[in-house]
mmCIF file of the C-alpha atoms, coordinates in Angstrom:
data_MODEL
# 
_entry.id   MODEL 
# 
loop_
_atom_site.group_PDB 
_atom_site.id 
_atom_site.type_symbol 
_atom_site.label_atom_id 
_atom_site.label_alt_id 
_atom_site.label_comp_id 
_atom_site.label_asym_id 
_atom_site.label_entity_id 
_atom_site.label_seq_id 
_atom_site.pdbx_PDB_ins_code 
_atom_site.Cartn_x 
_atom_site.Cartn_y 
_atom_site.Cartn_z 
_atom_site.occupancy 
_atom_site.B_iso_or_equiv 
_atom_site.pdbx_formal_charge 
_atom_site.auth_seq_id 
_atom_site.auth_comp_id 
_atom_site.auth_asym_id 
_atom_site.auth_atom_id 
_atom_site.pdbx_PDB_model_num 
ATOM 1  C CA . MET A 1 1  ? -229.409 58.871 118.247 1.00 0.00 ? 1  MET A CA 1 
ATOM 2  C CA . ALA A 1 2  ? -231.110 56.141 116.344 1.00 0.00 ? 2  ALA A CA 1 
ATOM 3  C CA . GLY A 1 3  ? -229.748 52.655 116.359 1.00 0.00 ? 3  GLY A CA 1 
ATOM 4  C CA . LEU A 1 4  ? -228.012 52.847 119.729 1.00 0.00 ? 4  LEU A CA 1 
ATOM 5  C CA . THR A 1 5  ? -228.570 50.622 122.697 1.00 0.00 ? 5  THR A CA 1 
ATOM 6  C CA . PRO A 1 6  ? -229.279 52.418 125.985 1.00 0.00 ? 6  PRO A CA 1 
ATOM 7  C CA . LYS A 1 7  ? -225.721 51.650 127.132 1.00 0.00 ? 7  LYS A CA 1 
ATOM 8  C CA . GLN A 1 8  ? -224.205 52.990 123.917 1.00 0.00 ? 8  GLN A CA 1 
ATOM 9  C CA . GLU A 1 9  ? -226.207 56.188 124.293 1.00 0.00 ? 9  GLU A CA 1 
ATOM 10 C CA . ALA A 1 10 ? -225.119 56.478 127.924 1.00 0.00 ? 10 ALA A CA 1 
ATOM 11 C CA . PHE A 1 11 ? -221.517 55.977 126.800 1.00 0.00 ? 11 PHE A CA 1 
ATOM 12 C CA . ALA A 1 12 ? -221.794 58.747 124.205 1.00 0.00 ? 12 ALA A CA 1 
ATOM 13 C CA . ARG A 1 13 ? -223.279 61.150 126.738 1.00 0.00 ? 13 ARG A CA 1 
ATOM 14 C CA . ALA A 1 14 ? -220.666 60.278 129.387 1.00 0.00 ? 14 ALA A CA 1 
ATOM 15 C CA . TYR A 1 15 ? -217.872 60.658 126.825 1.00 0.00 ? 15 TYR A CA 1 
ATOM 16 C CA . VAL A 1 16 ? -219.044 64.149 125.859 1.00 0.00 ? 16 VAL A CA 1 
ATOM 17 C CA . GLU A 1 17 ? -219.381 65.040 129.542 1.00 0.00 ? 17 GLU A CA 1 
ATOM 18 C CA . THR A 1 18 ? -215.995 63.725 130.680 1.00 0.00 ? 18 THR A CA 1 
ATOM 19 C CA . GLY A 1 19 ? -213.872 63.672 127.529 1.00 0.00 ? 19 GLY A CA 1 
ATOM 20 C CA . ASN A 1 20 ? -212.507 60.324 128.704 1.00 0.00 ? 20 ASN A CA 1 
ATOM 21 C CA . ALA A 1 21 ? -213.543 57.176 126.852 1.00 0.00 ? 21 ALA A CA 1 
ATOM 22 C CA . SER A 1 22 ? -212.449 54.775 129.595 1.00 0.00 ? 22 SER A CA 1 
ATOM 23 C CA . GLU A 1 23 ? -214.366 56.680 132.265 1.00 0.00 ? 23 GLU A CA 1 
ATOM 24 C CA . ALA A 1 24 ? -217.410 56.878 130.014 1.00 0.00 ? 24 ALA A CA 1 
ATOM 25 C CA . TYR A 1 25 ? -217.254 53.121 129.490 1.00 0.00 ? 25 TYR A CA 1 
ATOM 26 C CA . ARG A 1 26 ? -216.974 52.458 133.235 1.00 0.00 ? 26 ARG A CA 1 
ATOM 27 C CA . ARG A 1 27 ? -219.980 54.674 133.942 1.00 0.00 ? 27 ARG A CA 1 
ATOM 28 C CA . SER A 1 28 ? -222.249 53.354 131.228 1.00 0.00 ? 28 SER A CA 1 
ATOM 29 C CA . TYR A 1 29 ? -221.406 49.665 131.458 1.00 0.00 ? 29 TYR A CA 1 
ATOM 30 C CA . ASP A 1 30 ? -221.197 49.466 135.273 1.00 0.00 ? 30 ASP A CA 1 
ATOM 31 C CA . VAL A 1 31 ? -217.617 48.186 135.273 1.00 0.00 ? 31 VAL A CA 1 
ATOM 32 C CA . THR A 1 32 ? -216.395 47.345 138.743 1.00 0.00 ? 32 THR A CA 1 
ATOM 33 C CA . THR A 1 33 ? -213.019 45.903 137.805 1.00 0.00 ? 33 THR A CA 1 
ATOM 34 C CA . GLU A 1 34 ? -209.852 47.949 137.514 1.00 0.00 ? 34 GLU A CA 1 
ATOM 35 C CA . ALA A 1 35 ? -208.708 46.096 134.368 1.00 0.00 ? 35 ALA A CA 1 
ATOM 36 C CA . SER A 1 36 ? -207.807 49.327 132.626 1.00 0.00 ? 36 SER A CA 1 
ATOM 37 C CA . GLU A 1 37 ? -206.427 47.772 129.437 1.00 0.00 ? 37 GLU A CA 1 
ATOM 38 C CA . TRP A 1 38 ? -209.643 45.861 128.837 1.00 0.00 ? 38 TRP A CA 1 
ATOM 39 C CA . VAL A 1 39 ? -211.729 48.979 129.478 1.00 0.00 ? 39 VAL A CA 1 
ATOM 40 C CA . LYS A 1 40 ? -209.568 51.018 127.075 1.00 0.00 ? 40 LYS A CA 1 
ATOM 41 C CA . VAL A 1 41 ? -209.996 48.432 124.324 1.00 0.00 ? 41 VAL A CA 1 
ATOM 42 C CA . GLU A 1 42 ? -213.763 48.272 124.729 1.00 0.00 ? 42 GLU A CA 1 
ATOM 43 C CA . ALA A 1 43 ? -214.072 52.069 124.911 1.00 0.00 ? 43 ALA A CA 1 
ATOM 44 C CA . CYS A 1 44 ? -212.044 52.465 121.705 1.00 0.00 ? 44 CYS A CA 1 
ATOM 45 C CA . LYS A 1 45 ? -214.245 49.903 119.955 1.00 0.00 ? 45 LYS A CA 1 
ATOM 46 C CA . LEU A 1 46 ? -217.307 51.919 120.897 1.00 0.00 ? 46 LEU A CA 1 
ATOM 47 C CA . LEU A 1 47 ? -215.798 55.160 119.613 1.00 0.00 ? 47 LEU A CA 1 
ATOM 48 C CA . THR A 1 48 ? -215.181 53.555 116.225 1.00 0.00 ? 48 THR A CA 1 
ATOM 49 C CA . ASP A 1 49 ? -218.789 52.400 115.903 1.00 0.00 ? 49 ASP A CA 1 
ATOM 50 C CA . PRO A 1 50 ? -220.305 54.742 113.280 1.00 0.00 ? 50 PRO A CA 1 
ATOM 51 C CA . ASN A 1 51 ? -223.571 55.254 115.177 1.00 0.00 ? 51 ASN A CA 1 
ATOM 52 C CA . VAL A 1 52 ? -221.796 56.001 118.444 1.00 0.00 ? 52 VAL A CA 1 
ATOM 53 C CA . ALA A 1 53 ? -219.309 58.335 116.736 1.00 0.00 ? 53 ALA A CA 1 
ATOM 54 C CA . LEU A 1 54 ? -222.123 60.234 115.027 1.00 0.00 ? 54 LEU A CA 1 
ATOM 55 C CA . THR A 1 55 ? -223.998 60.551 118.304 1.00 0.00 ? 55 THR A CA 1 
ATOM 56 C CA . VAL A 1 56 ? -220.882 61.904 120.020 1.00 0.00 ? 56 VAL A CA 1 
ATOM 57 C CA . ILE A 1 57 ? -220.482 64.523 117.276 1.00 0.00 ? 57 ILE A CA 1 
ATOM 58 C CA . GLU A 1 58 ? -224.149 65.526 117.533 1.00 0.00 ? 58 GLU A CA 1 
ATOM 59 C CA . LEU A 1 59 ? -223.951 65.833 121.318 1.00 0.00 ? 59 LEU A CA 1 
ATOM 60 C CA . GLN A 1 60 ? -220.735 67.871 121.106 1.00 0.00 ? 60 GLN A CA 1 
ATOM 61 C CA . GLU A 1 61 ? -222.380 70.256 118.632 1.00 0.00 ? 61 GLU A CA 1 
ATOM 62 C CA . LYS A 1 62 ? -225.394 70.691 120.911 1.00 0.00 ? 62 LYS A CA 1 
ATOM 63 C CA . ALA A 1 63 ? -223.094 71.351 123.868 1.00 0.00 ? 63 ALA A CA 1 
ATOM 64 C CA . ARG A 1 64 ? -221.183 73.945 121.819 1.00 0.00 ? 64 ARG A CA 1 
ATOM 65 C CA . GLU A 1 65 ? -224.422 75.683 120.864 1.00 0.00 ? 65 GLU A CA 1 
ATOM 66 C CA . ARG A 1 66 ? -225.573 75.807 124.494 1.00 0.00 ? 66 ARG A CA 1 
ATOM 67 C CA . THR A 1 67 ? -222.206 77.227 125.528 1.00 0.00 ? 67 THR A CA 1 
ATOM 68 C CA . LEU A 1 68 ? -222.359 79.940 122.864 1.00 0.00 ? 68 LEU A CA 1 
ATOM 69 C CA . VAL A 1 69 ? -225.877 80.927 123.885 1.00 0.00 ? 69 VAL A CA 1 
ATOM 70 C CA . THR A 1 70 ? -224.769 81.159 127.515 1.00 0.00 ? 70 THR A CA 1 
ATOM 71 C CA . VAL A 1 71 ? -221.683 83.232 126.664 1.00 0.00 ? 71 VAL A CA 1 
ATOM 72 C CA . GLU A 1 72 ? -223.671 85.552 124.410 1.00 0.00 ? 72 GLU A CA 1 
ATOM 73 C CA . SER A 1 73 ? -226.324 86.039 127.067 1.00 0.00 ? 73 SER A CA 1 
# 
C-alpha cells in the first residue's frame, strides 16, 4: 500500500468493506454534504488512480484468502 495518503488507504479499505465507492469516499474523507453527484465523481477518480486500484485488488485478495481459510476450517 505504498504511495497512498492515509485517506486514500482508508478509502480503499472502506471500498473493499462496503463495495460502494460513494460510501467509501464519504467515510474516508469525512463528507457531510449530500451532494451525491460530486461524491460519485470524486470516488470514481480515486478508483482510477493506479495505486488505489492496486491496493483495492490486494485487499480483496487478502479478504478472499481469509474467507477461504474460514470456510475450510
